[in-house]
Wavefront OBJ file of the C-alpha trace (Angstrom):
o trace
v -29.755 -19.446 -83.894
v -26.236 -19.488 -85.351
v -26.303 -20.915 -88.864
v -23.021 -21.338 -90.741
v -23.791 -19.668 -94.060
v -22.096 -16.960 -96.134
v -22.441 -13.584 -94.423
v -24.545 -11.727 -97.006
v -27.108 -14.522 -96.917
v -26.903 -14.732 -93.144
v -27.745 -11.054 -92.875
v -30.522 -11.134 -95.475
v -32.189 -14.256 -94.060
v -31.622 -13.516 -90.367
v -35.346 -13.442 -89.616
v -35.849 -16.931 -91.036
v -33.388 -18.653 -88.700
v -35.409 -17.786 -85.600
v -38.805 -18.765 -86.961
v -40.546 -21.841 -85.494
v -40.384 -23.791 -88.773
v -36.587 -23.410 -88.975
v -36.088 -24.343 -85.322
v -38.209 -27.452 -85.992
v -36.176 -28.206 -89.123
v -32.905 -28.113 -87.195
v -34.423 -30.348 -84.518
v -35.597 -32.776 -87.208
v -32.088 -33.018 -88.682
v -30.589 -33.668 -85.243
v -33.174 -36.401 -84.627
v -32.386 -38.025 -87.974
v -28.694 -38.157 -87.079
v -29.418 -39.413 -83.559
v -31.482 -42.211 -85.091
v -28.482 -43.275 -87.178
v -29.816 -41.987 -90.497
v -27.223 -41.044 -93.076
v -27.910 -37.567 -94.427
v -26.696 -36.019 -97.698
v -24.955 -33.734 -98.364
v -22.499 -33.652 -95.442
v -23.300 -30.960 -92.890
v -20.544 -28.603 -93.997
v -21.891 -28.650 -97.575
v -25.605 -28.066 -96.940
v -25.220 -24.346 -97.668
v -22.440 -24.735 -100.252
v -24.456 -23.022 -103.012
v -24.818 -19.927 -100.832
v -21.147 -19.928 -99.866
v -20.077 -19.948 -103.528
v -22.636 -17.386 -104.714
v -23.151 -14.452 -102.315
v -26.450 -12.599 -102.596
v -25.002 -9.555 -104.368
v -23.322 -11.804 -106.961
v -26.449 -13.726 -108.047
v -27.084 -13.339 -111.784
v -28.834 -16.645 -112.522
v -30.832 -19.111 -110.429
v -31.146 -22.775 -111.440
v -33.750 -24.426 -109.239
v -33.691 -28.142 -108.454
v -35.969 -30.177 -106.212
v -33.857 -32.086 -103.691
v -30.309 -33.468 -103.426
v -29.084 -36.679 -105.020
v -29.585 -39.480 -102.498
v -26.709 -41.749 -103.549
v -23.463 -41.883 -101.569
v -20.929 -39.262 -102.637
v -23.221 -37.460 -105.084
v -24.742 -34.463 -103.282
v -22.446 -31.566 -102.415
v -24.865 -28.691 -101.964
v -25.447 -27.525 -105.556
v -28.495 -28.478 -107.609
v -27.748 -30.893 -110.491
v -24.011 -30.917 -109.641
v -21.879 -33.776 -108.306
v -18.283 -33.684 -107.002
v -15.175 -34.355 -109.023
v -14.745 -38.002 -109.934
v -18.446 -38.874 -109.692
v -20.196 -39.811 -112.966
v -22.626 -37.203 -114.262
v -26.237 -38.236 -113.504
v -28.687 -38.524 -116.445
v -30.262 -35.063 -115.989
v -26.853 -33.408 -115.956
v -25.836 -35.290 -119.094
v -28.903 -33.866 -120.817
v -28.036 -30.363 -119.610
v -24.603 -30.777 -121.175
v -26.148 -32.014 -124.448
v -28.362 -28.934 -124.626
v -25.392 -26.639 -123.958
v -23.408 -28.274 -126.750
v -26.276 -27.852 -129.216
v -27.234 -24.382 -128.038
v -23.766 -22.853 -127.865
v -21.880 -25.016 -130.340
v -19.233 -25.934 -127.785
v -17.829 -29.213 -126.534
v -18.454 -30.151 -122.911
v -15.903 -32.306 -121.125
v -18.530 -34.120 -119.068
v -16.883 -32.630 -115.957
v -19.821 -32.842 -113.526
v -18.802 -30.343 -110.820
v -20.720 -27.106 -111.455
v -18.846 -24.947 -108.941
v -17.368 -22.982 -111.868
v -20.877 -21.785 -112.705
v -21.611 -20.972 -109.063
v -18.511 -18.789 -108.800
v -19.743 -16.758 -111.779
v -23.059 -15.941 -110.134
v -25.236 -18.974 -110.880
v -27.061 -19.949 -107.684
v -27.556 -23.723 -107.927
v -30.469 -23.949 -105.501
v -32.387 -27.043 -104.458
v -35.812 -26.421 -102.890
v -34.938 -29.051 -100.266
v -31.348 -28.961 -99.015
v -30.965 -32.396 -97.389
v -32.068 -35.965 -98.018
v -31.851 -39.345 -96.301
v -29.531 -41.854 -97.982
v -31.341 -43.888 -100.600
v -34.683 -42.179 -100.063
v -35.564 -39.486 -102.578
v -37.621 -36.577 -101.224
v -37.352 -37.986 -97.678
v -36.777 -34.499 -96.226
v -39.479 -32.722 -98.198
v -42.088 -31.123 -95.938
v -39.518 -30.849 -93.121
v -39.305 -27.080 -93.549
v -36.723 -26.581 -96.256
v -39.300 -25.459 -98.837
v -40.367 -22.563 -96.629
v -36.741 -21.534 -96.246
v -35.867 -21.719 -99.948
v -39.097 -19.924 -100.892
v -37.818 -17.122 -98.646
v -34.475 -17.280 -100.501
v -36.204 -16.883 -103.881
v -38.322 -14.025 -102.550
v -35.202 -12.395 -101.085
v -33.461 -12.455 -104.476
v -36.589 -11.132 -106.161
v -36.902 -8.260 -103.693
v -33.241 -7.260 -103.344
v -31.763 -7.863 -106.805
v -32.410 -6.663 -110.357
v -32.380 -8.490 -113.665
v -31.741 -12.006 -112.358
v -32.487 -14.860 -114.782
v -34.496 -17.662 -113.172
v -34.286 -21.020 -114.989
v -37.288 -23.123 -114.001
v -37.187 -26.661 -115.369
v -40.104 -29.022 -114.805
v -43.462 -28.550 -113.114
v -42.067 -28.327 -109.583
v -39.617 -25.529 -110.418
v -42.225 -23.737 -112.511
v -44.557 -23.657 -109.515
v -42.127 -21.191 -107.905
v -42.693 -18.565 -110.589
v -45.177 -16.707 -108.400
v -42.348 -15.879 -105.965
v -40.494 -13.887 -108.625
v -41.340 -10.303 -109.575
v -41.386 -10.675 -113.360
v -41.325 -6.902 -113.797
v -37.787 -6.842 -112.361
v -36.442 -10.232 -113.381
v -36.476 -12.765 -116.218
v -38.109 -16.185 -115.941
v -37.301 -18.901 -118.501
v -39.317 -22.112 -118.274
v -38.741 -25.533 -119.838
v -39.349 -29.213 -119.286
v -37.110 -30.972 -116.781
v -33.811 -32.287 -118.202
v -34.561 -35.744 -116.784
v -34.759 -38.566 -119.367
v -38.288 -39.109 -118.035
v -39.278 -35.925 -119.916
v -38.435 -37.772 -123.161
v -36.307 -35.035 -124.628
v -38.748 -32.170 -124.076
v -35.941 -30.144 -122.472
v -33.911 -30.121 -125.683
v -34.176 -26.988 -127.779
v -34.989 -24.634 -124.888
v -31.779 -22.698 -125.602
v -31.762 -21.357 -122.057
v -27.998 -20.994 -121.959
v -27.652 -18.683 -124.951
v -30.835 -16.832 -123.952
v -29.482 -16.304 -120.447
v -26.268 -14.830 -121.788
v -28.167 -12.558 -124.181
v -30.216 -11.240 -121.254
v -27.136 -10.707 -119.093
v -25.249 -8.959 -121.909
v -28.233 -6.677 -122.584
v -27.920 -5.458 -118.994
v -24.184 -4.899 -119.240
v -23.468 -7.956 -117.092
v -20.734 -10.478 -117.820
v -22.233 -13.565 -119.521
v -21.721 -16.998 -118.011
v -18.938 -19.203 -119.362
v -20.919 -22.447 -119.419
v -18.088 -24.576 -120.795
v -16.639 -27.173 -118.396
l 1 2 3 4 5 6 7 8 9 10 11 12 13 14 15 16 17 18 19 20 21 22 23 24 25 26 27 28 29 30 31 32 33 34 35 36 37 38 39 40 41 42 43 44 45 46 47 48 49 50 51 52 53 54 55 56 57 58 59 60 61 62 63 64 65 66 67 68 69 70 71 72 73 74 75 76 77 78 79 80 81 82 83 84 85 86 87 88 89 90 91 92 93 94 95 96 97 98 99 100 101 102 103 104 105 106 107 108 109 110 111 112 113 114 115 116 117 118 119 120 121 122 123 124 125 126 127 128 129 130 131 132 133 134 135 136 137 138 139 140 141 142 143 144 145 146 147 148 149 150 151 152 153 154 155 156 157 158 159 160 161 162 163 164 165 166 167 168 169 170 171 172 173 174 175 176 177 178 179 180 181 182 183 184 185 186 187 188 189 190 191 192 193 194 195 196 197 198 199 200 201 202 203 204 205 206 207 208 209 210 211 212 213 214 215 216 217 218 219 220 221 222
């Protein structure tokens, strides 16, 4: 099956694209479109996170659950929205933590592609969603695919920092070889967590870990 995804990922995940679950997933997405369902993000942005962060460039993984389901919000990167779209509440809280942690001023600019280009894989566990229906494409097969992505990074890379926020993301810890990588856990940045995310200092801690390995730290400022 020909999947339009960045070449290093295409090569590394080649076995996944022919598996029955992935064939069924593609069929499901075609059926959704045929039924007139509006799907986010647009087809050419489903694998945007992979296109911006090739496998050999991954230094950090930020794991989300599924895309924003409002019109114009999802563009293929977890927690991120395109230029000109207001930052959602979770992203606002991420920016607040960065400001406190690093002592810098964030512009509120909500497009996180700058992070992705520096090696931060902004990965949702589910890569598509039906308009207005959160988690509507969970259990369609995406989780099996993105679990394979996490395992691929764990097996093929060294010293990657995995940021797992909230119980769902933390459940993926078992996919990561903690003897080769770093796993930082915290509450979800959603306002529903009532501020439990604040004070995790994941952004400074990530840069300390990267610097200790001789890797370029992430410029988190937007």
